[in-house]
C-alpha positions in Angstrom: 35.4 5.1 31.0 36.4 1.8 29.4 32.8 1.8 27.7 33.6 5.2 26.3 37.1 4.6 25.0 36.6 3.7 21.4 34.1 6.6 21.2 36.8 9.0 21.3 39.6 7.0 19.9 38.1 5.0 17.0 39.9 1.7 15.9 42.0 2.0 19.1 41.0 -1.6 20.5 42.0 -3.2 17.0 45.1 -1.4 17.1 46.1 -2.3 20.5 45.1 -5.9 20.0 47.3 -6.0 17.0 50.2 -4.4 18.8 49.9 -7.0 21.6 49.9 -10.0 19.1 53.1 -8.4 17.3 54.7 -8.0 20.7 54.0 -11.5 21.8 55.2 -12.8 18.4 58.5 -10.8 18.7 59.1 -12.2 22.3 58.4 -15.7 21.1 60.9 -15.1 18.0 63.4 -13.6 20.4 63.1 -16.4 23.2 66.2 -18.5 22.9 65.7 -22.1 21.5 65.7 -24.8 24.2 66.6 -28.5 24.2 64.4 -31.4 25.7 66.2 -34.0 27.1 64.3 -37.4 27.9 65.1 -40.7 29.4 65.1 -43.2 26.9 65.9 -46.5 28.5 66.8 -48.4 31.7 70.1 -47.7 33.6 73.1 -49.8 32.4 75.9 -50.8 35.0 79.5 -49.4 34.0 81.0 -50.2 37.3 79.8 -52.5 39.8 81.3 -52.1 43.2 80.6 -55.7 44.4 82.7 -57.4 41.7 85.0 -54.5 40.2 86.3 -52.7 43.2 90.2 -52.8 43.9 89.8 -51.9 47.7 86.8 -50.9 49.8 87.1 -47.3 49.0 87.5 -47.8 45.4 84.1 -45.9 44.5 82.7 -43.6 41.8 82.6 -40.4 44.0 82.9 -37.7 41.2 81.5 -37.3 37.9 82.7 -39.2 34.9 85.2 -37.8 32.7 86.7 -39.3 29.6 89.2 -38.7 26.9 91.0 -40.7 24.1 94.9 -41.2 24.2 97.1 -40.7 21.4 96.6 -44.3 20.2 92.7 -44.1 20.3 92.1 -45.8 23.6 89.5 -44.4 25.9 90.2 -43.4 29.5 87.4 -42.6 32.1 87.7 -41.4 35.4 85.1 -41.1 38.1 86.7 -41.9 41.4 87.4 -41.2 45.1 90.3 -39.3 46.4 92.4 -42.4 45.7 92.1 -41.9 42.1 91.9 -44.8 39.5 90.5 -45.1 36.0 88.7 -47.1 33.7 90.0 -47.9 30.3 89.1 -49.8 27.1 88.8 -49.3 23.1 85.6 -47.2 23.5 83.1 -45.9 26.0 81.1 -49.1 25.8 83.9 -51.5 26.5 85.7 -50.2 29.7 87.5 -52.3 32.4 88.7 -50.8 35.9 92.6 -50.4 36.5 93.7 -51.0 39.8 96.8 -48.8 39.4 96.5 -45.4 41.2 96.7 -42.6 38.9 96.9 -39.8 41.7 96.4 -39.3 45.4 96.6 -36.0 47.3 99.3 -35.3 49.9 97.3 -35.6 53.0 99.3 -32.2 53.8 98.4 -30.9 57.2 99.0 -27.2 56.2 95.8 -25.5 54.6 98.3 -23.2 52.6 99.5 -26.1 50.6 96.2 -27.0 49.3 97.1 -30.7 49.1 95.1 -32.7 51.5 92.5 -35.1 49.7 92.1 -34.6 46.0 89.7 -35.8 43.4 90.4 -35.5 39.7 87.2 -33.6 38.7 87.9 -32.1 35.2 90.2 -33.5 32.4 91.1 -32.2 29.1 93.9 -33.3 26.5 94.8 -31.5 23.4 96.9 -34.4 21.9 96.3 -37.5 23.7 99.6 -37.5 25.7 99.3 -34.6 28.0 96.2 -34.5 30.0 95.6 -31.6 32.0 93.1 -31.8 35.0 91.4 -29.6 37.7 91.0 -31.1 40.8 88.4 -30.9 43.7 90.8 -30.5 46.8 89.2 -30.8 50.4 91.0 -29.8 53.3 89.8 -32.0 56.2 90.3 -29.6 59.2 88.5 -32.2 61.6 91.7 -34.2 61.3 93.9 -31.6 62.6 92.4 -30.6 66.1 94.7 -27.6 66.7 92.9 -26.0 63.8 89.2 -27.7 64.3 88.4 -28.1 68.2 85.2 -29.4 67.4 86.6 -32.2 65.1 83.5 -32.2 63.0 83.9 -32.5 59.1 81.5 -30.3 58.0 82.4 -27.4 60.5 86.2 -27.2 59.2 85.8 -28.1 55.6 87.4 -25.8 53.2 87.7 -26.3 49.3 89.8 -25.1 46.7 90.6 -25.9 42.9 93.9 -27.1 42.0 95.7 -28.3 39.0 97.3 -31.6 38.1 98.9 -32.9 34.6 99.6 -36.2 32.9 102.6 -36.7 30.6 101.7 -40.2 29.6 98.3 -40.1 28.5 96.7 -40.3 31.8 98.5 -43.2 33.5 99.8 -41.0 36.3 99.1 -37.3 37.5 101.5 -35.0 39.2 101.5 -31.3 40.3 103.7 -28.8 41.0 105.2 -28.4 44.4 102.7 -26.8 46.8 101.0 -24.1 46.7 101.9 -23.7 43.1 99.2 -26.0 42.0 96.6 -23.7 43.3 94.1 -22.6 40.7 91.2 -20.9 42.4 89.7 -20.3 46.0 88.3 -17.9 48.5 90.3 -14.9 49.0 90.6 -15.7 52.8 92.9 -17.6 54.6 91.7 -20.9 56.7 89.9 -19.9 59.8 89.3 -23.3 61.0 86.2 -24.1 63.1 83.6 -21.9 61.3 80.7 -24.2 61.4 80.1 -24.7 57.7 81.9 -25.8 54.4 83.4 -22.9 52.4 85.1 -22.8 49.2 84.9 -23.7 45.3 83.7 -27.2 44.7 83.1 -29.7 42.1 84.4 -28.4 38.8 82.4 -29.6 35.8 84.0 -31.0 32.8 86.0 -28.5 30.5 84.6 -27.4 27.3 86.1 -25.6 24.6 84.3 -22.5 23.1 86.1 -20.4 20.5 89.6 -19.8 21.8 88.9 -20.5 25.3 88.3 -23.5 27.6 85.4 -23.0 30.1 84.4 -24.9 33.4 81.8 -24.3 36.1 82.3 -24.8 39.7 80.0 -24.5 43.0 80.8 -21.5 45.4 79.5 -21.4 48.8 78.7 -18.3 50.4 81.4 -16.8 52.7 82.2 -13.1 53.1 82.3 -11.4 49.7 81.5 -14.6 47.8 77.8 -15.3 46.8 76.5 -18.7 46.7 75.9 -20.3 43.2 77.5 -21.8 40.3 80.3 -20.0 38.9 82.1 -20.1 35.4 85.6 -19.6 34.5 87.8 -19.8 31.5 91.4 -19.9 30.4 93.3 -19.6 27.0 96.0 -21.8 28.3 95.4 -24.9 29.9 99.1 -25.6 30.9 99.0 -22.1 32.8 97.2 -22.8 36.3 97.2 -19.0 36.7 95.6 -18.2 33.3 92.0 -19.1 34.8 89.7 -16.1 35.0 86.0 -16.0 36.7 82.9 -14.5 35.7 82.3 -11.2 37.4 78.7 -10.7 36.0 79.6 -8.9 33.0 83.1 -10.2 31.9 86.0 -12.8 32.8 88.0 -10.5 34.8 88.2 -12.1 38.4 91.8 -13.2 39.0 91.8 -15.9 41.9 94.7 -14.9 44.1 96.2 -17.2 46.6 95.5 -15.3 50.1 98.8 -16.7 51.5 100.7 -15.2 48.6 99.0 -12.0 48.2 97.9 -10.5 51.7 96.7 -7.0 50.7 93.8 -7.3 48.4 90.1 -6.2 48.0 88.3 -9.7 48.5 85.2 -8.3 46.5 87.3 -8.2 43.3 88.6 -11.8 43.8 85.3 -13.6 44.0 83.2 -15.0 41.3 79.5 -13.7 40.4 77.2 -16.9 40.1 75.9 -17.5 36.5 71.9 -17.7 36.0 70.8 -18.7 39.4 67.5 -19.8 38.1 68.9 -21.9 35.1 71.9 -23.4 37.4 70.5 -23.6 41.0 72.7 -26.6 41.7 76.1 -28.2 41.2 76.7 -28.3 37.4 78.3 -31.8 37.2 78.2 -32.2 33.3 78.0 -29.7 30.4 78.3 -30.7 26.7 77.5 -29.0 23.3 74.7 -30.5 21.4 76.1 -30.7 18.1 72.7 -30.6 15.9 71.5 -27.6 17.6 74.7 -25.7 18.8 73.0 -25.4 22.2 74.9 -26.4 25.5 73.3 -28.7 28.0 73.9 -28.7 31.7 73.0 -31.5 34.1 72.5 -31.4 37.6 71.1 -33.8 40.5 69.0 -31.5 42.8 65.7 -30.9 44.4 63.3 -28.1 43.0 59.6 -27.7 42.3 58.4 -28.4 38.8 56.2 -25.6 38.8 56.3 -22.4 40.7 54.8 -23.0 44.3 54.7 -26.6 43.9 56.4 -29.2 45.8 60.0 -29.9 45.3 60.9 -33.1 43.2 64.2 -34.8 43.5 65.8 -36.1 40.4 68.3 -35.4 37.5 67.6 -31.8 35.6 68.9 -30.5 32.6 69.2 -26.8 31.4 70.2 -25.4 28.0 72.2 -22.4 26.9 73.3 -20.9 23.5 76.5 -19.2 25.2 77.2 -20.9 28.7 75.8 -17.7 30.3 72.2 -17.5 29.8 70.4 -20.8 30.9 66.7 -21.9 30.7 64.9 -23.3 33.8 65.9 -26.8 34.7 63.7 -29.6 33.3 63.3 -33.0 35.0 65.1 -35.8 33.3 64.6 -38.7 35.9 63.1 -38.4 39.2 65.0 -40.2 41.9 66.3 -39.7 45.4 69.5 -37.8 45.5 72.6 -37.3 47.6 71.9 -35.1 50.6 67.9 -35.6 49.8 66.7 -39.1 50.5 64.7 -41.0 52.9 65.6 -43.8 55.1 63.1 -45.9 53.3 64.8 -45.3 49.8 67.2 -48.0 48.6 69.4 -45.7 46.2 70.3 -42.2 45.7 71.5 -40.7 42.5 74.3 -38.1 42.3 77.2 -36.8 39.9 75.3 -36.9 36.5 77.5 -36.3 33.5 76.5 -36.2 29.8 78.5 -38.6 27.6 78.3 -39.7 24.0 80.0 -42.9 23.0 79.8 -42.0 19.2 81.2 -38.3 19.8 84.5 -38.4 17.8 86.0 -35.4 19.9 89.0 -36.2 22.1 87.3 -35.2 25.3 84.0 -36.1 24.8 82.6 -32.8 25.1 79.9 -32.9 22.4 76.7 -35.1 22.0 74.3 -35.7 19.3 70.6 -36.6 19.6 71.3 -40.0 21.5 73.8 -40.0 24.4 74.1 -41.4 27.9 73.8 -39.7 31.4 76.5 -41.2 33.7 75.8 -41.2 37.4 76.8 -42.6 40.7 74.2 -45.0 42.3 74.7 -44.8 46.1 73.0 -48.0 47.8 71.6 -47.0 51.0 71.7 -49.3 54.1 70.2 -48.5 57.6 69.6 -45.0 56.5 73.4 -44.7 55.8 75.7 -44.4 52.6 78.9 -46.6 52.5 81.2 -47.7 50.0 78.7 -49.7 48.0 78.3 -47.4 44.9 78.0 -48.1 41.5 78.5 -46.3 38.2 75.6 -46.5 35.8 74.4 -44.8 32.6 70.9 -44.3 31.1 70.3 -43.6 27.7 68.5 -40.2 26.7 67.3 -38.5 23.6 68.0 -34.8 22.8 65.9 -32.7 20.6 65.0 -28.9 20.0 61.6 -28.0 21.8 58.8 -27.6 19.5 
């Protein structure tokens, strides 16, 4: 039948071939442009724990976030739950400040959302007032009445809260509990359920149009799907103004389950964004100024090709709109937190993309040359301790040809 096809339909093969070529060209033209992020040099040390720590657990335990104060000075936070900052005239000249800028209340009540707290996302409009999203962990294993097993991972619930600085970042405070609550699961704390639950590790905040956006990671529980969620607000000063992505629009209201008791949980959980493009925690996102595309960075483990062996390292995805993301591409192959061997000496986590030459107040843009800041966790006897450094390595960013 195939041999006689052109006998009955003269010129059909040529027409089909031309149509196929045209379709392929149209698809190629419609495909969004992508960025290539490549390592361009050796790591540089920003914070060396051995010589710069203020006390044993003064460690880089969150992604690096930076902003400029009203006088032009630069502040950088990449801290533990006893939050300190580095400061200096620019990103290339920072010194550790031993003053505590914020610490959670170690509150025993889960409904207060004020146990151990990491400043995770900072943003300032004027250099005086600094708003920040907080990664708040409730450690049920320290409260035996709530967690009979006393196992950290079995009783860990996470929420996102808000703190504010009125002095350029020297000190942060929050409203009386629970009025610092921003986002969490629509379920009350249930104690010893066997795995961590909640919303984790908000990315840095980036402005797009009239809104401010931040990613966070959701673990699967009840109506909540596992993946990278996105939320936005038009008012950074109002913790209740954040709305989550529902798969089509930003309609999700994050209700406090201790304040609103009668609700449909499915209406108050977020839909993960681009699971293939953002398969892990988005620890940094920036706008590439020359192309107008966004870059997200993650430390994860994934195959480089379908069906291939997974590779640990730092990966980057790109997007034109924060919703649609390219498949992640490897920037640097290295052991990562949660995926390292006892024979490894170091593991990398919490990558963030910062450009010292960026003139925006919150370092939310990058040019063709930037740095990925990341925590270097030193491994000893197959364990991780307080010996952790903050390093950075240069990268180049260009449009894929």
